[in-house]
N, C-alpha and C positions, 0 to 999 in steps of 0.2 A: 545443422539447422539451429539457429539461435532461437531460444525461447525463454519465457518467464514462467516459473511454476510457483503458484501460491499455495499456502497451507495455513491452518489455524482457525478457520471459521467454525461456526457452530451455533448452538442454541444456548443462551444464558439468561438468567433472570436479571431484571433491572437492578443496578448497583454492582453487578458482577464485572469480571474482567476477561478479556481475551487478548491473545498475542498472535498477530498475523506475521507470516514470513513470506518473502518472495525472493527466489534465487534465479539469477540469470545464468544460462549455460549456452555453450556453443563457441564459435570463433570470435571471442571478445578481445578487442585491443584495450578498450577502457570503457568504464561505465560512468557516465556523468550524472546529471540530475536524475533523481528517482523520486517517486511519489505514490501516494494512494488516493484513489478516487472511489466514490460510492454512488450507487444508483438505487433509489428507492422505487417501489412500484408506482408507475404513473408519473415519475419525475425525471428530470434530466440528470445526467451524470455530473457530479460536482467534485471539486478538489477537496480532499480532507486534509492532507499534509504533504509537504514536499521537503526534500533535503538535497543540498548540493554535494558534490564530491568532497568539498572542504568541510562540510558539516553544518552549514547555515540552514536554518529551518524556517518553514512557513506553515501556518495552520489556519484552517477555517475558524471563524469566530465561535462557531457552535461546539467546537471540540477543544478549544484552548483550556489548558489546565487539567484536562482529563486524558488526552491522548499524547503519546510521545513517539516520534519517528526517530529511527536511528539506522545506521548502516554499517556493514563490514565490507570495506572496499576489497580486501584480499579475497573475499568469498563472493563478490558481486551480489550481495544480498542486502535487502532492506527489510526493516521490521516496523511494525506498528503495535505499540502497547496501548491497549484501550482499557481504561479504568472508569468506574462510575458510569457504566453503560446505561443508556436510556432507551426506551422503546423507539424513539425517533432516530436512533442510530441504526435501526434495521435496514438492511439492503444488501446488494451484491457489491463487494469490495474488489476493486481492480488495481493491480499493480501496474505502474508505468515507468519506463526507464529510457533515457536517451543513451544509446549505446553506439560506440564506434567499433564497427566490425571490420573485417578484412576488406579494405577498399571503399567503405562507405559508413556514414553515420545516420541513424534515424531513430525515431521513437517506436518502442515496442510495448505491447500490452499483454498482460496475463489473461488467463481464461476466466478469472473471477472466482471469488469464494463467498458463500452466503453467510451473513451474520444476522441472527435473529435474536432480538432482545424482548423477552416477555415481561409484561407488567405484573 
């Protein structure tokens, strides 16, 4: 059973930092693009950051200069370092990955991890 498991969420004061991790496990041939999305209460899920297998990155304007996405291909893992956190960063953060498994490739989602930033 292929799955993505996230960790690292929690409660932090404004200006603080958190590091999220997401590890893919199962019958994986290769992990291609990976990314982090977030969903705040009453809002649609939005892209926070994405990274290709080769390391090219893309960020939402609201997090540029504060968040850094990285990955470890050998571990099928993606990370999100979040610095200078703001209350508006609060939400459930979801990991997403395009994975080629035995016989097929598709997009997978993690279960989500809560990030709460207090003012």
